[in-house]
N, C-alpha and C positions, 0 to 999 in steps of 0.2 A: 678798618685800621690795619696797618702793616703788621705782619707777624714779628715777634721778638725772639731773637736767638742769642744765646750766650756762648761765647768762645772762651774756654779755659785753656791756656797754653803754658808750656814750661820747656826748659831746656837745661841740660847739664853737661859738665865736662869733668871727667875723673883725672884731675890735674888741670891746670889752666895755663896753656892749652894741654889737652889730653884727649883720650877717646871720648867722643861726645855723641849725644843724641837728643831728640826732642819728642815731645808728646803734646797732643791737642785733643780736646773733647768739645763737641758741639752739643748744646743742650737746648731743649725747648724752654723758652723764657718763662712760660706759665706753669707747665706741668713738671719741669725738671727732667723730663725724659731724655735719655741719651740718644742722639740722632746720628752721630758720626764720631769715629775715632781715627786719629792719624798719628803715626810715629815713624821715626826712621833713625838709623845709625848714620852719623856724619863723618866718621873717621876722626882724625885729630884736628881739633879746633878749640875755640874758647867758649866759656859759658855764655858770653853775650851774643856771639854768633848763633849758638844753639837756641837761645831764648828767642831771638828774632826769627829764626827759621821756623820754629814752632808756631809763632804768631802768624807767619805767612801761610803755613799749611792749614791752620785752623780757620783763618778768614776765607781761604779758597773753598774749604769744605762747607762752611756756612753759606756762602753765596751760591754754591752749587745746589744746596737745598732750596734756597729762596733768595733770588737776586735782589728782591725788593725788601728784604727783612730789615728791621731795626736791630742794630748790633750792640752788644755790650761785650767788652773784652775784660777778662779777669786774669791777672798775672801776679806772681809773687816777686817779679823783678821790678823794683821801683825805678830803676834806670830806664827800662823800655817804656814803662807807663808814662813817666815824666817826659821822656823824649818825644813820644807820640802825642802827648798833650801840647807839646811845644814849649814847655817850661824849662827844659834842660837842653843845652846844645849837644849836637852829635859831633864828636871830635874825630873819630876814627873812620877812615875811608871805607873799610869793610862794612861797618855798621851803617854808614850813610847809604851804601848800595842796597843793603837790606831794607833800610827805612824807605828808600825809593820804591822797592818792590811792594811794600805795604801801601804806599800812596797810590801806586798804580792799580791796586785792587779796590781800595776804598778811600774816600775823603776822611782823614782822621777827625775832622771837625764834626762829622756825622756819627761818630762812634762814642759810646760811653766807655771811658777807660777807668778801670777800677783796680787799685792795688789791693791784694789780699795777703794775709800771712801764709807762709809755706804750708802750714797744716790744713788750710782751706783750699789748697791746690793739689790735693793728694792724687786725684785721678790722672791728671796730666803728668805729674811727677812720676807716677808708677809706670805710665806708658813710656816715658823717656828712658827710665831705667831698664825697662824690658827691652827696648830697642838696643840699648847699649850692651845688655847682657847677651842678647841673641844675635846682635849685629845684623839686624834685618828690619824690613819695613812692615808696618801694620796699617792696613786700610780696611775699616769696617764701617758699615752703614746700618740704618735702622732695620733693614730686613734681617741682617745677621745678628743684630742686637735684640731680637724679639720684638720687632716693630716698635721700637722706642720704649723700652722698659724704663721704669724709674732708675735713676743713676745708681742707687745702691745695689741693684740687681744686675747691672751691666758687667761686661767682661773686663772693664777697666781695672778691677781689683779693689775698687773702693769698698769700704766696710759695709757689708750687708747687715740687716737687722739681726742682732744676736751675735755675740763674739765667739770666736773659736774656742774649743775646750781648753782649759788651763793646761799649759805645756808640762812636759816631764820636768821634774825638779822644782816646780812651784810649790809654795806652801799649801798644805792640805786645807781645803775649805769645801763646804757642802751647800753653798749658796751661789747666787749669780752677782753678788755685789762687786762693783768695779771701784777700786780705790783711787785715791790721788797718788800718782807716782812722782817721787821727788828724786831728781838726778842731781847728786851732789858732786860738784867739780871743784877741785882745789886749783887755785891760781898757778900759773907757771912760775918758773924759777926767777929769783931776784938775787942781787948781790948779798942780801941778808940770808937767803936760803943757802948760798954757797959758804958763807962764813959761819953758818949755824947760829946766827944771832937770834935773840928773842924779839920779834917785831910784832907788837900787839896793836890794839885799837886805840892806844893813847896817842898815836901819831898817824898821819896819813900813810907813812911807810914808803919804801922805795918802789920805783916802777919795775916792770919786767925787764930782764936783760934780753939780749938777742936770742939766746937759747930758750928763754921763757916764752918769748913771742912764738917761736916755732912750736913749742910744746902746746901753747894755747890753741894754735891752728890745728894741731893733731887732735886735741880734745874736741874741738868744734866739729871736725870731720866725723869722729866717733859718735858724738851726740846727734848729729844729723842723720845717722843711720838707725837711731832708735825708732821703733815702730815700722821700719821698712825691712832691712835685711839683718838687723840685730834686735833681739827681743821683740819679735813681731807681734806679740800679744799686747804690747804696751802702746798707748796712743802716742802719736808724734808730738813732740813738745809744742806747747802753745803759749808759754810764758818763760821769761828769763828774769831772774832776780840776782842781784849782786850785792855783796857787802860794800860799804862806802870806801874801803881802802883803795889806794891807787892801783895796786896790782890786781885786785879782783875786778875793779871797774874796767881795766884794760882787757882782762881775760873775758869778762862778760860781753864787752863790745865785740870782740872777735867772734864769740859764739853767737851773739845776737845777729850780727851781719850774715853769718853762715845760715842761720835759720830764718832770716828776714823778719826778726822780731825785735821790738824795742826792749831796753833793759830798765827794769825798775830797781831802785836802790832801797835796801831794807837793813837798818843797823842791827836788827836782831841776829843777823847772820855774820856779824863782824867777828874778828879774832878776839881771843881772850885779852883782857887788859892786864898787862904784865907790871903795871905800876912802875916802881923804881928799877925793876929789872929790864925795862925797855931798852933795846939796842945792845944789850950785853950778851956775851957768849956764856955757855954753861960754866966754863972755867972761871970767868970773871964773877959770875953770880956766886959760885961756891967760895971764891976767895973773900968776897965782901959779906956774904950771909952764909957762913959755914953750916952745912947740914940741913938747909932749908929746901933746896931744889928737888931732891929726890922725893921727900914727903909731899911736895906740891903735886908731883905726878902720881904717886902711888897711894897716898892717903886721901887725896882729893879734897880735903876740907882746909888745907893750908892756903893762906893768902900771901902773895907777895906784898910788900909794903905799898899800899895805895892801889892794889890790883884785885883781880878776881880769883877765887878758887876754882878748881876743876868742877866741883859740884855746882857752883853758881853759874858757870858757863852752861852746864847741862840744863839748869832751870830755864835759862834764856832760850836755848835751842829747842827745848820741849815746847815752850810757848810759841815759837815760830812755826814749828811743825804742826802744832794744834790749830794755828790760824789757817794754814794751808789745808788741813783736813776739813775744817769747818766750812771752807769755801766750796766744797763739793768734789765728788770723785769723777772717774772716767776721763781723766786729763793728766797731762805730764807737765811738771814745772821743773825747770833747770835752776839750781841755786849755786852760785859761784861763791865759795867761802874759803876757809883756812883749815890748816891741819888740826888744831885743837878743837875748833868748832865742829868740824866734820866728825872727828872721833866722838864728840859729845852727842851729835845727832844720831850716829850709829849706835852708840851706847844706850841712849834712852829708848831707841826703837827696839833694841834687843832685850831691854830690861836688865842689862848688866850693871854691876856695881861701878860707880865712878872710879874706884881705885884700880879697875882693870882696863880702863879705856886707853891708857898709854901703850898697851900692847898692840893696838890696831895701827897698822902702817898706812899712811895716807901720803903717797908720793906726789910731787909736783905734777899738776895737770891730770891727776888720776880722776877716775869717774866711779862713783859709788851710787847704788840705787836703793832707796827704801820705798815701800808701798804701804800707804797708810789707810786702814779700814776704819769704819765708824765704830766697830766694836773693839778696836785697839789690838786685834790679833794681827799685828803688822808683819811685813816680810822685809828681809834684806836680800837683794840680789847680788850677783857677782860684781866685783869692782875691777877696773882695768886702768893701767897707766900706759898710754900710748907709747911713751918713750922707754918703757921697761918690760913690755909684754903684759900678759894677763896674770892676775892673781885673785885670790878669794879672801875675804875677811873671815877669820875664824876666832 
């Protein structure tokens, strides 16, 4: 029976177009041993060109090992996978030329084409980033890789058994437990954000404005770096969850597309229900319900007519975080939510009184991180707002 080889390929562009590179890994299909690595810097081009170029390099490396091998290709680019399956048309001339290069190497009908989430394509992704960082080519084969070591031990940078020591600044622990990491992302700006209106879960709410869309893309770029060159001790995200509101669904889709992950909707992470305050500004609320708005923020047990108190939002967010905790650790989940709900998530994680949560600043498209352990000795990492620079929650 013919030998089975697996090609994992990836490409990226820092900007689209921008400085680009590709990476490819050839694995033994039975043992998982790494047999070859290929990567190179491409100069300025697009993500799609880089993805196709990585595929071409990986296929050539595989057939150099065994021209009669049965091939499986795994990529996190749904575009390339579906085009090579023949289910999607190839519209652009540059990609048609690259697709023709693939067909000159193999008959696509004889290859198994598998789409994988970005988190499962980490070895090729890291090679592509290394090529972009160093602006150089990488060509290694089984002899340089320890005669085909298992992939976790190869030079690709894939995580080897046992995680690196906890980094400086991490919460103090004396065990090896790996928590579930929750990346809390506030949606981008909307017209209600600008007018400072109270837009809660009682209505779907407004969409992102143009600036909000740009903020969401900046947040997606930051989240995509988690587990790579930002917070390298944290696993790369493997799930995206969004509140059902229009603005969080839009932000979630932008992040999901960047990570090549689907978006799951969960109402537990929706914004507070402002009841009869829905759509009103602080001044309008104060005019109609004198003396009620400040206690809602600072006493936390005050309810708007027909709405939720801050404390009740905290109970809901604690339930959502506990569900993520119970599903197991050593993974990263992105949750796209809202200002009041993210304050509540941070507050319950810190064990702070609900009356103090309003002191936490949660800017549009900001990113906050909580790490949830089974013993509830949880951590809060730094938070950043791509449009405002970095900050820390205190």
